[in-house]
matplotlib code that plots the C-alpha trace (Angstrom):
import matplotlib.pyplot as plt

x = [71.2, 69.8, 70.9, 74.4, 74.7, 73.5, 76.1, 78.9, 77.8, 77.6, 81.0, 82.5, 80.9, 82.3, 85.8, 85.9, 85.0, 87.4, 90.2, 89.3, 89.4, 92.7, 94.1, 92.9, 94.4, 97.7, 97.7, 96.8, 99.6, 102.3, 101.6, 101.6, 98.9, 99.7, 96.9, 97.7, 96.4, 95.1, 95.1, 95.9, 98.5, 101.0, 98.5, 94.9, 94.1, 96.4, 97.9, 100.2, 98.9, 100.7, 101.6, 105.2, 106.6, 108.0, 111.8, 113.3, 110.0, 109.3, 106.0, 105.6, 102.7, 100.9, 98.5, 96.3, 93.9, 91.7, 90.4, 87.3, 84.0, 82.1, 84.1, 81.1, 80.6, 82.9, 85.9, 84.3, 83.7, 87.4, 88.7, 90.4, 93.1, 95.0, 98.0, 100.0, 102.5, 105.0, 106.5, 108.8, 108.8, 111.3, 111.4, 114.8, 113.4, 110.0, 109.5, 111.6, 110.9, 112.0, 110.4, 110.7, 108.1, 107.7, 104.4, 103.6, 101.6, 104.1, 106.8, 107.3, 109.8, 109.3, 111.4, 110.4, 111.0, 108.6, 109.5, 107.0, 107.2, 104.8, 102.1, 98.7, 98.7, 97.2, 98.8, 102.3, 103.8, 100.4, 99.8, 96.4, 97.3, 99.8, 102.1, 104.4, 106.5, 106.7, 109.0, 109.1, 110.7, 109.3, 110.8, 108.8, 110.7, 108.1, 109.3, 108.0, 108.2, 110.2, 112.5, 112.8, 115.7, 115.6, 115.2, 112.1, 110.6, 111.1, 108.8, 109.1, 106.5, 106.4, 103.6, 102.8, 100.4, 98.3, 95.8, 93.6, 91.9, 88.4, 87.7, 88.0, 85.8, 86.8, 90.1, 90.7, 93.7, 94.7, 97.6, 98.9, 100.9, 103.3, 104.3, 107.0, 107.1, 110.1, 108.1, 104.2, 102.4, 100.1, 101.9, 100.1, 100.2, 102.2, 105.4, 104.7, 101.2, 99.7, 97.0, 95.5, 94.2, 91.6, 91.2, 89.2, 88.7, 85.5, 86.0, 83.2, 84.4, 87.7, 89.3, 87.3, 86.8, 85.7, 88.2, 87.7, 90.2, 89.9, 92.7, 91.9, 94.1, 93.7, 92.3, 94.4, 97.3, 96.4, 94.4, 90.6, 90.6, 92.0, 89.8, 90.4, 91.1, 88.3, 88.6, 86.8, 87.8, 86.8, 89.7, 90.2, 93.0, 94.1, 97.0, 100.1, 98.0, 95.9, 93.6, 91.8, 89.0, 88.7, 87.1, 88.9, 88.9, 92.7, 94.6, 98.0, 99.3, 102.1, 101.5, 102.1, 99.7, 96.7, 96.9, 97.8, 97.0, 93.8, 91.8, 88.8, 85.6, 83.1, 80.3, 81.1, 81.4, 85.2, 85.7, 88.4, 88.0, 91.2, 92.9, 95.9, 97.5, 100.1, 102.2, 104.5, 107.7, 109.8, 113.6, 114.1, 117.7, 117.0, 117.3, 114.6, 115.9]
y = [31.1, 32.5, 36.0, 34.8, 33.0, 36.1, 38.3, 35.8, 35.7, 39.5, 39.9, 37.4, 39.2, 42.5, 41.1, 39.6, 43.0, 44.8, 42.5, 43.1, 46.9, 46.6, 44.5, 47.0, 49.9, 48.0, 47.2, 50.7, 52.2, 49.8, 49.5, 52.2, 51.7, 53.7, 54.9, 53.8, 54.8, 58.3, 58.7, 56.0, 58.0, 60.8, 63.2, 63.9, 65.0, 67.9, 68.7, 66.5, 64.4, 63.6, 60.2, 59.4, 56.6, 53.7, 53.1, 51.8, 52.2, 54.3, 55.7, 56.4, 58.9, 59.7, 62.7, 63.8, 66.9, 67.3, 70.7, 72.3, 70.4, 73.5, 73.5, 71.6, 68.8, 70.4, 69.8, 66.6, 68.3, 69.0, 65.6, 66.9, 68.7, 67.7, 68.3, 65.7, 65.3, 62.4, 62.1, 59.9, 59.8, 57.8, 56.9, 57.5, 56.2, 55.4, 59.1, 60.9, 61.1, 63.1, 63.6, 65.1, 65.8, 67.2, 68.8, 69.6, 72.6, 75.5, 72.9, 72.9, 70.9, 70.4, 69.0, 68.4, 66.7, 65.6, 64.7, 63.0, 64.7, 62.5, 59.9, 59.7, 56.9, 55.7, 54.1, 54.9, 57.9, 58.7, 61.6, 63.0, 63.9, 63.1, 65.9, 66.2, 69.1, 69.7, 71.9, 72.3, 74.2, 74.6, 76.0, 77.0, 76.5, 77.5, 80.3, 83.8, 87.3, 89.0, 86.1, 85.6, 84.4, 81.1, 83.0, 84.9, 81.6, 80.0, 79.5, 78.0, 76.3, 75.4, 73.5, 72.0, 69.0, 68.2, 65.3, 63.2, 59.9, 59.7, 56.0, 53.9, 55.9, 59.5, 61.5, 65.2, 67.4, 71.0, 72.4, 75.9, 77.1, 79.8, 80.2, 82.5, 83.5, 85.5, 87.1, 86.8, 86.7, 89.6, 92.9, 93.7, 90.2, 89.6, 87.6, 85.8, 84.2, 82.8, 80.1, 77.1, 73.9, 71.5, 68.0, 64.9, 61.3, 59.3, 55.5, 53.8, 50.2, 48.4, 49.6, 52.7, 56.2, 59.8, 62.6, 66.4, 69.2, 73.1, 75.6, 79.0, 82.0, 84.9, 88.1, 90.9, 88.7, 87.6, 89.0, 88.7, 86.8, 83.8, 81.4, 79.1, 75.5, 73.0, 69.3, 66.0, 62.4, 58.8, 56.6, 53.0, 50.9, 47.8, 46.3, 48.3, 50.8, 53.8, 55.1, 58.5, 59.8, 63.5, 66.8, 70.1, 73.7, 73.8, 72.9, 72.9, 70.3, 72.1, 74.2, 77.6, 76.7, 75.2, 77.4, 80.8, 80.7, 78.8, 80.6, 78.3, 78.7, 76.0, 78.6, 79.2, 75.5, 75.7, 72.1, 69.7, 66.0, 64.0, 61.1, 60.2, 56.8, 55.8, 52.6, 51.5, 49.7, 48.1, 48.1, 46.3, 44.9, 42.2, 38.7, 36.3, 32.9]
z = [-1.2, -4.4, -3.3, -2.5, -5.9, -7.7, -5.9, -6.7, -10.4, -10.5, -9.0, -11.4, -14.3, -13.2, -12.6, -16.1, -17.7, -15.4, -16.5, -20.1, -19.6, -17.8, -20.7, -23.2, -21.3, -21.0, -24.8, -25.7, -23.6, -24.7, -28.5, -31.1, -33.7, -36.8, -39.1, -42.6, -46.0, -45.1, -48.9, -51.5, -53.4, -52.9, -54.6, -53.6, -57.1, -58.3, -54.9, -52.8, -49.9, -46.7, -48.1, -49.2, -51.4, -49.5, -49.2, -52.4, -54.2, -57.3, -58.5, -62.2, -62.7, -65.9, -65.7, -68.5, -68.8, -71.8, -72.9, -71.5, -71.8, -72.9, -76.2, -77.5, -80.0, -82.7, -80.4, -79.0, -75.7, -75.2, -76.1, -79.3, -77.3, -74.1, -71.9, -70.0, -67.3, -66.7, -63.3, -61.2, -57.4, -55.4, -51.7, -50.1, -46.9, -45.5, -44.7, -47.3, -51.1, -54.1, -57.5, -60.9, -63.6, -67.1, -68.3, -71.9, -70.7, -70.8, -71.3, -67.6, -65.5, -61.7, -59.0, -55.4, -52.0, -49.3, -45.7, -43.3, -39.9, -38.0, -38.6, -36.9, -34.3, -31.0, -28.0, -26.9, -28.7, -30.2, -32.6, -33.5, -37.1, -39.9, -41.0, -44.0, -45.3, -49.1, -51.1, -54.9, -57.8, -61.3, -64.5, -67.6, -70.8, -73.4, -75.7, -74.9, -76.2, -74.8, -74.0, -70.3, -68.2, -66.3, -63.1, -64.4, -65.5, -62.1, -59.1, -55.7, -53.4, -49.7, -48.0, -44.7, -45.2, -42.1, -42.4, -40.2, -40.8, -39.2, -38.9, -42.0, -44.4, -44.3, -44.4, -44.4, -45.1, -44.8, -46.8, -45.9, -48.9, -50.0, -53.7, -54.8, -58.5, -59.6, -62.4, -62.3, -65.6, -64.5, -63.9, -60.5, -59.1, -55.9, -56.2, -52.9, -52.8, -49.7, -50.1, -48.3, -49.7, -48.3, -49.6, -48.6, -49.3, -48.8, -49.1, -51.1, -51.2, -50.3, -53.5, -54.6, -53.2, -54.1, -53.6, -53.5, -53.4, -53.2, -53.2, -51.8, -52.6, -50.1, -51.6, -53.1, -54.4, -57.9, -60.8, -60.6, -64.0, -62.1, -60.2, -57.2, -58.2, -57.5, -58.4, -57.9, -58.7, -58.5, -57.5, -58.3, -56.7, -58.6, -56.8, -57.8, -59.7, -58.6, -61.3, -61.0, -63.2, -62.5, -63.3, -62.6, -63.7, -64.0, -67.1, -65.4, -63.0, -61.1, -58.0, -59.7, -62.4, -60.6, -57.4, -58.7, -62.5, -62.9, -65.6, -65.8, -63.7, -62.8, -62.9, -66.6, -67.4, -67.9, -66.7, -67.8, -67.8, -67.1, -65.3, -63.2, -63.3, -60.7, -61.0, -58.1, -58.7, -55.9, -55.9, -52.6, -52.7, -50.1, -51.5, -50.5, -49.5]

ax = plt.figure().add_subplot(projection="3d")
ax.plot(x, y, z, "-o")
ax.set_aspect("equal")
plt.show()
């Protein structure tokens, strides 16, 4: 009798777990679970992330870069001088956004668009990664000698942003990039520059994270005086704000500037302290009853 009871209990136990497995398989196959918040903002630090602004939402971005820390105490470790960028980004839909910005460095204007091709998800219609396409145009308006035409002061950027969220704590992104400069600053520099960016996010708490970003320019395209951009940040999310405290070796905040024309080197202590502030505004036209 004990043997029979044991067999019945074992069979019942196995049946329950089998039903649970079947239910899980049915749920996984019928529901698409989207991975949200691969990154907390549309930028990792300097470069764009796969994220887009939501439909009828607008992000107002304030970016600030102080001078090099190795300026010493006489320049208050770079805090006596700074450059800034003001930007607006608007979501035309939940996967399409446009943006405009103005930087005090080189008096630069930039315009861009980003389109989300797919989002990482599981279940039905699952995708292993999130992918967005980015294209941008920038125009320097600072006076130069000799005076250059608008075409000579223009540059164009194309990027494919591919990111994956590993669990809840870690996200990684690769950013194959091409930048075209109608007139490079250095005589022997290539007009078309191929590069790739890698960026990551490590979640510390529910509202804080550490981000890192590196942009590698393939050899033989730009002058040896330039360095690859390397940046780190500590991110704090406070409701509608994302606040980044950062360190970077680039003074500029537009793709042409920080990917192909970074003059500072971490090895030489040419590090800029700075911050990014993002504030989101909603323009949802639906009336709540």
